N, C-alpha and C positions, 0 to 999 in steps of 0.2 A: 606814193603812199608808203610811209615808213612802217616796216613790220614791227609788231609788238615785242615786248621783252621776252615773253614766253617762247614765241616762234624763233626769235634770234638765238636763244639759248639752245633750242633743239637743232637749229641749222648749224650751229657751231660744232655739233657732233659729226657733221658730214664733211669730209676732206674735199676741198675745192679741187676740181680737175681730176679727181680720181675716178677710175672706172672699177667699180666693185664687182667681185664675183657674185653670181646669183645668190648663193647661200649667205654671204656676208651682207649683201644688200637687204635681203629679207630680214635677217637678224637685226640690222640697224633700224629698219623700218619699224619693227616691233618695239625697239627701245625708245623710239621717238614718238610712240603713240601714248601720249600722256593725258588725253582728254578724259572726262568723267564717263564717257560712253565707249562702247566697243567700236573703235574706228574701223572703217572699211579700208582695206589695202587695195590700192588702185595701181594700174600700170598704164603708161603712155608709150606706145611704140611707134616711132617714125619710120615709115617704109620708103624705099626708093621707087615710088610710083607717082604718077601725076593723075589724081582722080578726076581732073577735068576731061580726061579721055575715058570713054566708057569701057574700053578694053583694059584699063589699068585700075579699075575700081576693085578693091578687095573686100569681099563680103562673105560671111559664112556664120557658122555656129559651132560651138564645142561644148561637150559635157565635161566640166571640171571635176576631176576625181574626188575632190573633197567639198564640192559645192561652194557657195559664196556666203554661207552663214545666214541666209535669209530664204524663207520659203516664198517663192514667187506666186502671185495670184494669177491664175490662168482662166481665160474665157474661151469657149469653143463655139464656133458657128457650125452646127450640124443638126441633122434631122434623123428621126427613126432610130435604127439600130446603132448608127454611128454616134448619135446623141447619148444613147444608153452606155456605149463603150467609154465615151469621154467622162461621163458621170462616175462610172465604176473605177476609172483610172485616177480619179481625184480632182477633176476640173472643178473650179470654184463656181462658175456660171456657165450654163449650156443653153443655147437657144438659136433661134433663126430670126424671123421678122421682128418678134417682140424684143430680142436683144439688140437688133439694129436700131429700133425705135428708141430704146433706152439710151443708146450711145448718141443717137441723133439729138437727143434732148440735153446732152452735155455730160453724161456719166462716162468717166474714163478711169475709174478706180480699180485698175488692174495693171499687171506688169507685162503680160504677153497675151497675144490673141492668136488662136489657132483656127483654121477653117478647112473643111473638106473642099475639094476642087469645085464641086457643084454649087457651093455657097458663095463663090467669089463674085458672081454677078451682083449679089446682094451686098457683100462686103465692100465691093468696089465703090459703091455710092457713099461710103463713109471715108473715102480717101482723104478728103480735106480735113477731117478730124483726126483720123488715126495716123496719117502720113507724117505730119509735123512732130508728132509725139513719138515716132519710131515704133508704133504699135501695129502697123499694117502687116498682115500675114504675107509671107513670101516663100515660094518653093525653095529658094536658095538657102534658107535657114531652117528648112524642114517644118515650117509652120503652115504650109498648105499641103495637106496630105490626107489620104483616106485612113491611114494608120494613126488615128487620133489618140488612141490609148497609149501607144509608145511615145508619141510626141509629148503628151501631158506628163508621163512618167519621167522622161528625160529632163523636161523643164523643172519639174519638182525636185529632181536629183541634183540640179546645179548646172543646167545647160544655159549658156549665155550666147548672145549674138554679138558679132563685131562687124564694123564697117569703117572704111577709111573716111575721115573728114576732109575738108577742103585742102588742108595742108599735108595730106597724106599720113595723118596720125590716127592710130587706133587707140581708143580709150576703153578700158574694161576693168571690172573688179575681179580680184583673184582670191577674195576671202576677207576674213576679219583679223584684227590685230591679236585676238585671242587664239587664233589658229597656231599650231606648232610650226616651227621653221620648215620642217619636212613637208607639211601639208601645203603651205604657201609656195614652196619651191616646186612641188609637183604640179600645182595648179598653174604656175607660171610656165612650166615646161609644156604642159598640155596646150596652153594658148599659143606659145611660140611655134609648137609643132603644127598646130592648125593653120597658123598664118603662113608657114613655109609651104604647106600643102596647097594653100590657096593662092600661091604666087602666080600672077598673070604671066602669060608667055611674053607679053609686050614689055614687061619690066626688065630694064637693063642695068648693069652695074651692081653696086652693093644694094642688097634688098633690105636687110635689117640695119637701118642707119643708126638708130639710138633706142635705148630702152631706159625708162625712168620709173622708179617705184616710189610711191608715197602713200601716206595714210591720209585720212580725211583732213586732219588739222596739222599734218607734219610736212617737213621739207622734202624736196625731191632728191632721190638718190640714183645716180647714174650707174647702170649695169653694163658690164662688158657683154656685147651681143654674142661674142664667141662663147663666153661662159654659159649664157642662156641656152645656146644651141648644144653645147656639150652636155648640159643638164638634160636636154631632151633625149639625147642618145643614151644617157645613163639611167634614166627613170624607166 
């Protein structure tokens, strides 16, 4: 499929074969965001892992210092005092059996689900609905916890989850095109730092294979992984 004229003009701004420093890549991504809406700035990071092996799956969560430019809708499975704490922390929907029944009926209009550990037997029955949508609470991402108040606050503040896909690539948003260069650079640094900390012991050789930044409608811009790591150290 031949790209359109608009996309081709934007792609022409990106030098083929060049590995941009993190700051230059972010600046160029902002310059190529020409849509009529505030485009999301996304990053695709290819890691030196083989997700087919369970000991090489990279999964976790990170609170981006400047958020993602969107307030995420959070539901919490909890009862009693924990339900009250979740509501006070700003959860959009809190419940137990009635919430499970609502989801069983097809409602999934939310971005993140949090659950207290004692609720997981109930939530587990929703696995076929929540799992494929990436909405299943998981202790590795901090969404199965008794500290529901903190979990909700972090998500509302810009916490995102990441997980390697089949090809060993992690896709994640790092903000909006309207963000400053510094904010996007710091969000990228936080994500790269989290990925480095989550490196599996079984991963051998080069870990950060490639980093590509793009906006919703814009071309991909290749980032020098060493630059991104230097940014982590500098922020």
